[in-house]
C-alpha positions in Angstrom: -6.4 2.1 -19.1 -7.3 1.8 -15.6 -5.9 1.3 -12.0 -7.0 1.6 -8.5 -5.9 1.7 -5.0 -7.0 -1.7 -3.5 -8.6 -1.9 0.0 -6.7 -4.2 2.1 -6.4 -4.9 6.0 -3.1 -6.6 5.5 0.2 -6.1 3.6 -0.1 -9.6 2.1 -3.6 -8.9 0.8 -2.4 -5.8 -0.9 0.4 -7.4 -2.6 -1.2 -10.9 -3.4 -2.6 -10.0 -6.8 0.8 -8.6 -8.0 2.4 -11.6 -6.6 0.1 -13.8 -8.6 0.8 -11.7 -11.7 4.4 -11.9 -11.2 4.4 -15.7 -10.9 2.6 -16.1 -14.2 4.4 -13.4 -16.2 7.8 -13.2 -14.3 7.0 -9.5 -14.4 4.6 -7.2 -12.5 5.0 -4.5 -15.0 4.3 -3.2 -18.4 6.7 -1.9 -21.2 8.1 0.7 -18.9 8.7 -1.8 -16.2 7.0 -1.6 -12.7 8.1 0.5 -9.9 8.7 -2.2 -7.3 8.5 0.4 -4.6 5.3 2.0 -5.6 3.6 1.2 -2.3 6.2 3.3 -0.3 4.7 6.7 -0.4 8.0 8.3 0.6 10.1 6.5 -2.2 11.2 8.7 -4.9 10.2 7.6 -8.5 11.6 8.6 -11.9 9.6 11.0 -14.2 11.4 9.4 -17.2 8.7 6.8 -17.0 5.9 9.6 -17.6 3.8 8.7 -20.6 2.7 12.3 -20.9 4.0 15.7 -19.4 0.6 17.2 -19.4 -2.7 15.7 -18.3 -6.3 16.9 -18.0 -7.4 15.4 -14.8 -11.1 15.1 -14.0 -11.8 14.3 -10.4 -15.2 12.5 -9.3 -15.8 12.3 -5.5 -18.4 9.6 -5.1 -20.5 8.5 -2.1 -19.8 4.8 -3.0 -16.4 4.5 -4.7 -16.7 0.8 -5.4 -19.8 1.3 -7.3 -18.6 4.2 -9.2 -15.4 2.5 -10.1 -17.2 -0.7 -11.3 -19.7 1.4 -13.3 -17.0 3.4 -15.1 -14.9 0.3 -15.7 -17.9 -1.4 -17.3 -18.8 1.8 -19.3 -15.3 1.6 -20.9 -15.6 -2.1 -21.6 -13.1 -3.0 -19.0 -15.3 -5.4 -17.1 -15.0 -4.0 -13.7 -12.8 -5.1 -10.8 -12.5 -8.3 -9.0 -11.5 -6.8 -5.7 -12.4 -3.9 -3.4 -11.0 -0.5 -4.2 -10.4 2.7 -2.4 -10.1 4.7 -5.5 -9.5 4.2 -9.3 -8.3 6.0 -12.4 -8.9 5.8 -16.1 -6.7 7.4 -18.6 -6.6 7.8 -22.3 -3.7 9.9 -23.8 -3.5 13.2 -21.9 -7.2 12.8 -20.2 -7.5 11.1 -16.9 -10.4 10.5 -14.6 -9.9 9.8 -10.9 -12.6 8.5 -8.8 -12.2 8.8 -4.9 -14.3 9.3 -1.8 -15.5 12.6 -0.7 -12.7 12.6 1.8 -9.6 10.9 0.2 -6.1 10.9 1.7 -3.0 12.5 0.1 -1.8 9.1 -0.5 -4.8 8.0 -2.3 -5.2 11.1 -4.5 -1.3 11.2 -5.2 -1.3 7.5 -6.2 -4.1 7.9 -8.7 -2.6 11.2 -10.1 0.6 9.2 -10.7 -1.4 7.0 -12.9 -2.5 9.9 -15.0 1.1 10.7 -15.9 2.8 7.2 -15.8 -0.1 4.9 -16.5 -0.1 1.3 -15.1 3.1 1.8 -12.9 2.5 -1.1 -10.5 
């Protein structure tokens, strides 16, 4: 599985892909349901949605995050991203790879780490 933090200069642009998904599927979620407040970094979330309780997390700091995320996505047969990203994560069971810049924010690292435990939560 994979996810990312999208680059966006506007709130609309950040939520537009999810809006389109919701319009077509009437859900912006997976089997666990999506956290509709995922973009609010101060909103609490329920750990009952965790897919694993332990995760081996590998963290790759890249000079070019977009290039590194695209390469890893293609290497895994996922086809890359169709949008700009600030970071990304790839998980398989209890092993998770996070790719960020060399100076990520807590928001970005925390967001990607949450994917390691909850999969595609948004």
